C-alpha positions as CSV (number, residue, x, y, z in Angstrom):
1,M,151.9,-33.5,-10.1
2,R,151.2,-31.1,-11.9
3,R,151.8,-30.2,-15.7
4,T,152.7,-26.9,-16.6
5,T,153.9,-25.3,-20.0
6,V,156.7,-22.3,-20.0
7,K,157.7,-20.6,-22.9
8,I,160.9,-20.5,-23.6
9,P,163.5,-18.5,-26.3
10,D,164.4,-21.4,-29.3
11,D,168.2,-20.7,-28.0
12,L,167.2,-22.1,-24.6
13,D,165.3,-25.0,-25.5
14,A,167.9,-26.1,-27.4
15,R,170.4,-26.6,-24.7
16,L,167.5,-27.8,-22.7
17,R,167.2,-30.4,-25.3
18,H,170.9,-31.2,-25.5
19,E,171.3,-31.4,-22.1
20,A,168.4,-33.9,-21.7
21,Q,169.9,-36.1,-24.5
22,R,173.7,-35.9,-23.1
23,R,172.1,-37.3,-19.7
24,G,170.2,-39.3,-20.6
25,V,167.2,-38.3,-19.1
26,T,163.8,-36.2,-19.8
27,I,163.3,-32.5,-20.6
28,A,161.0,-32.3,-17.6
29,E,163.4,-34.0,-15.1
30,I,165.7,-31.1,-16.3
31,S,163.3,-28.6,-16.1
32,R,162.7,-29.7,-12.2
33,E,166.4,-29.9,-11.3
34,A,166.5,-26.5,-12.3
35,L,163.6,-25.1,-10.9
36,E,164.5,-27.3,-7.4
37,A,168.0,-25.6,-8.0
38,Y,166.6,-21.9,-8.4
39,L,164.1,-21.8,-5.5
40,G,165.9,-23.9,-3.1
41,G,163.7,-26.9,-2.9
42,S,164.7,-30.8,-2.1
43,S,166.7,-31.5,-5.2
44,R,167.3,-35.0,-5.5
45,R,170.6,-34.6,-7.4
46,R,173.6,-33.8,-4.2
47,L,177.4,-32.7,-4.7
48,G,179.0,-36.0,-3.6
49,A,181.9,-33.7,-2.6
50,A,179.1,-32.8,0.6
51,A,179.9,-36.0,2.4
52,A,183.8,-35.5,1.7
53,G,184.2,-35.8,5.3
54,R,183.2,-39.0,6.1
55,S,185.1,-40.3,3.0
56,G,187.8,-42.2,5.2
57,R,190.4,-40.5,3.0
58,S,193.3,-38.0,4.4
59,D,193.5,-35.9,1.8
60,V,190.4,-34.0,0.8
61,S,191.0,-30.9,2.1
62,E,194.0,-31.2,-0.6
63,R,192.4,-32.2,-3.6
64,I,189.0,-30.3,-3.1
65,E,189.2,-28.2,-6.1
66,E,189.6,-31.7,-8.0
67,I,187.1,-33.3,-6.1
68,L,184.4,-30.5,-6.9
69,A,185.6,-29.9,-10.5
70,A,184.9,-33.9,-11.1
71,E,181.4,-33.3,-9.7
72,V,180.5,-30.5,-12.0
73,R,181.2,-32.5,-14.5
74,S,179.1,-35.4,-13.6
């Protein structure tokens, strides 16, 4: 793994640190996830709703908004 230095505005740094603390992960982990999402790489975080078709539940189509909202909150 390579180390990279990135200069970011103070307000973005504060939001980054807050999110890392909130999730209990490192700033590097949040940064890698963001870069993977932006660049279209293979992210480790996946929406659980992506497998909704295999859930065995019959009400997924009726609850999709609720399911997606819960995934975004997590």
